[in-house]
C-alpha positions, 0 to 999 in steps of 0.5 A: 350149405355146400353145393354138390354137383351130383344129385345129392345133398348135405342132408343125405351125407349127414344121414348116412354118416349118422344113421347108415341110411339115406331116405332120398333113395327109391323104394324097393318095398312099401313103407309101413305105418303104425296101422300095419302093426295093429294086431289081428289077434290071430295066433301065429302059425310057423306052419303057415310061414313055412307054407308061404315061403314054399309057395313064394319060391315055387311061384317065383323061381322056375323049376330046374333053375340054377340059383346062387344064395348068400349063406351066412349060417344065420337063421334067415339064410338057413331057412331060405336054403331049407325051402330052396332045397325042397324045390328042383333047383341047382343051388350054389351057396356063397359065404364070406370069410373075413380076415381076422374075424369070427369065421362064420363059414364053418357053420355055413359049410355044415349047413350046406352039407346038410342040404347037399348043396355046393358051397363056395367060400369067398376069402376077403383079406382087405375088405376095403380094397374094392370099395371104389367099385362098390361105391361107383355101383351104388352111387352113395358113400356107404362102406359096409357093402359086403353084398357087392362081393356076394353078387360079384362071385355069384355064378347064376342070375338068380341070387337069393338072400335071407334079408328081412327076417330080423326086421319082420320077426324080431332079430335085433335082440342085442338092442331090444333089452337096452331100449326097454331099459331106457324107456317106459309107457310114459316116455315122450316120442323124443325120449324114445327116439333118443333111446332108439339111437342109443341102441345104435351106438356103432352108427354115431359117436358122442362128438358127432357134431364136431365131425361136420363143418358149417357147410354140411349143416348137421344137427341132431334135430334134423336127424330126430325129425326122421325118426320121431314119427315111428315113436309118436303113436299108440303101438306097444314099445317094441312094435314101435322099434319094429316099425323104425327098424323096417323103415330104417336100414332095411328100407333105405340101406339094404334093399335099395343098395342090394337092388343096385348091386344085383342090377349091375351084375345082371342078376335077379335078387329074390328075398323070400322073407320079404315077399308081400305075403310074408310081410302081410302075415308077419307085421301084425304078429305081436312082439311076444310071439317074435321075441322072448325078453327073459331069454333075449331070444328073437325070431321065435317063429322062424326058429320053430320052422328051422327046427323041422330041418336042422338041429340046435348044432346048426342053429346060430344062437345069436345074430351075426351074419356076414360080420367083419371084425372092424377093429382088426380091419382098422389096424390091418388096413383101415387106419393106413388107408384113412390116413392116406385119403382123409387127412388132406382129402377133398372133404377136408379141403372143401371144408365139409369135414373137420380135419381137427376131428380126424387128427384127434382120433386117427392115430389112437392105438385103441380106438373104439369100434364106433369111431372106427366105423365113423372113419370108414364112413368118412373114407366112403364119403371121400372115395365117393367125392373123388369118383363123382364130384372131382372125377379123379378116381376110377371105379377100378382103383384099389385101396391098399 
């Protein structure tokens, strides 16, 4: 096994490159257990959720404060903005317009106008350009660090985000139906774990084991061991998925990485949908109150709250939220950058990553999204290695 100089292991790297999270990070929120998801049989109330959000905002943010909010135009950030607009606060809303991607800022601008708040759009042509800086802050090899650009451009020390709505209120609709089609009540924890990973295909590739050389000690068995406990219990199938979602990327990607980024910029990150009161109230709510299988619609309770403030034209029908078109990014910048840094990079020279795998796919003219994502993950690993292991790259270096 390779001996990294930094406080990291090969297990951490293979986790990030297979799951897009790393379980060795400091926790921002407490982990949940199957017991937390046991229903209290109470009828959930959207009015109660609204009141909890309002109370949290009033009690957390001093009156007349100046705040920045990450506004994607999705249900979560719009609901949080609606709650903030009721308080006596000066609000600066920030959105990102990614080059050659779905323009979510059009809807975000209309939402900002609806609540009469200042709105600024961050234009990103080459999403990868400042990756060394973002990685130097998080100290881990992640590539999908859009929040770095939000924090960098925020004017105020209070930075608000709508994170948590998907995990707490059933927002990942694009994989619920697929998961339920692959398993049933008789499926084993192992079968459910494998099905769950099949619903995250953008995080790994079919020949994943060929990416790593022996020094990295990769095995699917090690990956499964981290997920199986979420499916080895008596919870209903979707509640098991909610448990895995919360204890996965939210716990070990978004939360710790965003905390590191805002700390670097001397900001206080506030996530109203992840307040202790909202978590405690939302977790025991049965999945049928969160997700409609027939229409494949999620976040039912949050949508009901939002309907008090905006009409259907300002409600995003499906989950997006700060989404860069990775295929366009790949052929505009990513492929050239990866060829420059990876083919003879340190992770290849140190016999960590298989050069043959890289060469097999890197010149493909119609590369699948999941392979593009994997190359961007490998690029982040290489950049991290150059910054922290061999110290030949500076955080202010740009990728062009």
